[in-house]
C-alpha positions as CSV (number, residue, x, y, z in Angstrom):
1,X,24.1,35.6,7.1
2,X,26.7,33.0,5.5
3,X,26.4,29.4,6.9
4,X,30.5,28.6,5.8
5,X,31.7,25.1,5.5
6,X,34.9,25.3,7.3
7,X,38.3,23.8,6.0
8,X,38.8,20.4,4.6
9,X,41.6,18.3,5.8
10,X,41.0,15.8,3.0
11,X,41.9,18.3,0.0
12,X,43.4,20.9,1.9
13,X,40.7,23.3,1.0
14,X,37.5,24.7,1.7
15,X,34.4,22.9,1.2
16,X,34.4,19.0,0.5
17,X,35.4,17.5,4.0
18,X,37.4,14.8,5.0
19,X,37.5,10.9,4.7
20,X,36.0,9.3,7.2
21,X,37.4,5.8,9.0
22,X,36.5,3.5,6.1
23,X,37.7,6.2,3.6
24,X,34.5,7.8,2.8
25,X,33.6,11.3,2.1
26,X,33.0,12.9,5.5
27,X,32.6,16.2,7.1
28,X,34.1,18.4,9.8
29,X,35.6,16.5,12.7
30,X,35.0,13.3,10.7
31,X,31.1,13.5,10.4
32,X,29.0,13.4,7.1
33,X,27.5,16.8,7.5
34,X,28.5,19.5,10.1
35,X,25.5,21.7,11.5
36,X,25.7,24.5,9.0
37,X,26.1,22.0,5.9
38,X,23.0,20.2,7.4
39,X,21.0,23.5,7.4
40,X,22.1,24.2,4.1
41,X,21.0,20.6,2.7
42,X,17.8,20.7,4.6
43,X,17.0,24.1,3.4
44,X,17.7,23.1,-0.3
45,X,15.5,19.8,0.2
46,X,12.4,22.1,1.5
47,X,13.2,24.5,-1.4
48,X,12.2,21.6,-3.7
49,X,9.0,20.7,-2.3
50,X,7.7,21.1,1.0
51,X,9.1,18.7,3.4
52,X,8.7,17.3,7.1
53,X,11.2,16.0,9.2
54,X,10.7,12.3,8.2
55,X,10.9,13.1,4.5
56,X,14.2,15.4,5.0
57,X,16.2,12.3,6.6
58,X,14.9,9.8,3.7
59,X,15.6,11.9,1.4
60,X,19.3,12.4,2.5
61,X,19.6,8.7,3.0
62,X,18.2,8.2,-0.7
63,X,20.7,10.9,-1.9
64,X,23.7,8.5,-0.3
65,X,22.3,5.7,-1.4
66,X,21.5,4.6,2.2
67,X,24.8,5.2,3.6
68,X,23.7,8.3,6.1
69,X,20.3,9.2,7.4
70,X,20.6,12.1,9.9
71,X,19.1,11.2,13.4
72,X,15.8,13.0,14.0
73,X,17.7,14.2,17.3
74,X,19.6,16.3,14.6
75,X,17.3,17.1,12.1
76,X,14.2,18.1,13.8
77,X,16.3,20.8,16.2
78,X,17.9,22.4,13.2
79,X,14.4,22.6,11.7
80,X,13.4,24.7,14.6
81,X,16.5,26.7,14.1
82,X,16.1,27.3,10.3
83,X,12.4,28.5,11.8
84,X,14.2,30.7,14.1
85,X,16.3,32.1,11.6
86,X,13.2,33.0,9.6
87,X,14.7,30.6,6.6
88,X,11.3,28.3,6.6
89,X,8.1,28.4,7.8
90,X,5.7,25.6,9.0
91,X,2.9,24.9,6.7
92,X,-0.6,23.5,7.6
93,X,-0.9,19.7,7.3
94,X,-3.0,16.9,8.3
95,X,-1.7,14.8,11.4
96,X,1.0,15.6,13.9
97,X,3.9,16.0,11.2
98,X,4.8,19.3,11.0
99,X,5.6,20.3,7.0
100,X,8.2,23.1,6.3
101,X,8.3,25.1,3.0
102,X,11.0,27.8,2.4
103,X,10.6,31.5,2.7
104,X,11.9,34.4,0.5
105,X,15.1,34.9,2.8
106,X,15.4,31.3,2.5
107,X,15.3,31.7,-1.1
108,X,17.9,34.4,-0.9
109,X,20.1,32.5,1.5
110,X,20.4,29.4,-1.3
111,X,21.1,31.9,-4.0
112,X,23.7,33.4,-1.8
113,X,25.4,29.7,-1.0
114,X,24.5,28.3,-4.3
115,X,28.0,26.7,-5.0
116,X,28.4,25.6,-1.3
117,X,24.9,23.5,-1.8
118,X,26.0,22.0,-4.9
119,X,29.1,20.9,-3.0
120,X,27.5,19.4,-0.7
121,X,24.8,17.6,-2.6
122,X,28.1,16.5,-4.9
123,X,29.5,15.0,-1.6
124,X,26.4,13.7,-0.5
125,X,26.2,11.7,-4.1
126,X,29.5,10.4,-3.7
127,X,28.8,9.0,-0.4
128,X,26.6,7.3,-2.2
129,X,28.8,6.1,-4.8
130,X,31.5,5.0,-2.7
131,X,29.2,2.8,-0.7
132,X,27.9,1.0,-3.9
133,X,31.7,0.4,-4.5
134,X,32.5,-1.0,-1.1
135,X,29.4,-3.0,-0.2
136,X,30.5,-5.8,1.1
137,X,26.9,-7.5,1.4
138,X,27.7,-10.5,-0.7
139,X,30.7,-10.9,1.6
140,X,28.8,-11.2,4.8
141,X,26.3,-13.2,3.3
142,X,29.2,-16.1,2.3
143,X,31.0,-15.8,5.4
144,X,27.7,-16.3,6.9
145,X,27.1,-19.3,5.0
146,X,30.6,-20.7,5.7
147,X,30.4,-20.3,9.3
148,X,26.9,-22.0,9.7
149,X,28.4,-25.0,7.2
150,X,31.4,-25.3,9.3
151,X,29.1,-25.3,12.3
152,X,26.4,-28.0,11.5
153,X,29.7,-30.1,10.2
154,X,31.8,-29.8,13.7
155,X,28.7,-30.4,15.6
156,X,28.7,-34.2,15.0
157,X,31.8,-36.3,16.0
158,X,34.4,-35.2,13.8
159,X,37.6,-37.3,13.4
160,X,40.9,-35.7,13.1
161,X,40.9,-36.1,9.3
162,X,37.9,-34.6,8.4
163,X,39.2,-31.5,11.1
164,X,42.7,-31.2,8.9
165,X,40.5,-31.2,5.6
166,X,38.1,-28.5,6.4
167,X,41.3,-26.6,7.8
168,X,43.1,-27.2,4.0
169,X,39.6,-26.0,2.2
170,X,40.1,-22.7,4.5
171,X,43.4,-22.4,3.5
172,X,43.0,-22.9,0.0
173,X,39.9,-20.4,0.1
174,X,42.5,-17.6,2.2
175,X,45.0,-18.0,-0.4
176,X,43.0,-17.4,-3.5
177,X,41.3,-14.5,-1.9
178,X,44.9,-13.2,-1.3
179,X,46.1,-13.6,-4.6
180,X,42.9,-11.8,-5.9
């Protein structure tokens, strides 16, 4: 029962997925993880320690530095499928959350697909590294501050000379950014 990872349009070979619309690592058809890939990632995470769905979502989000968190609408049906395939079992747990543990068949599947699992976790880590390199949070903050300052300054009666001075400051800032 091999999951298979498909063809990678980014590297021209199997395994690592393509690039998303912002240049980050992506899987088949622009998704971070295809269905079979998500099965393997969830199975591997459950093999590390029994978990419930929300824990799995947070674990994947943590591995990507917050760049990606699969939706519950994808995770929970995949957990049901893994259970139906005999790769995980539901464990007794407190409350309404279902906690899952890997079965012997699941452990065997992970052994068979160990290289693929490693590649998938490398991809998730690369996504996190990409986000860390391209996080524009400080730029968004500065742009919002600029927008607020301009709005407050121009809210009052403003003469033409002040408008031209503000425009000159903005033009100068744009030129400095372009030269970086």
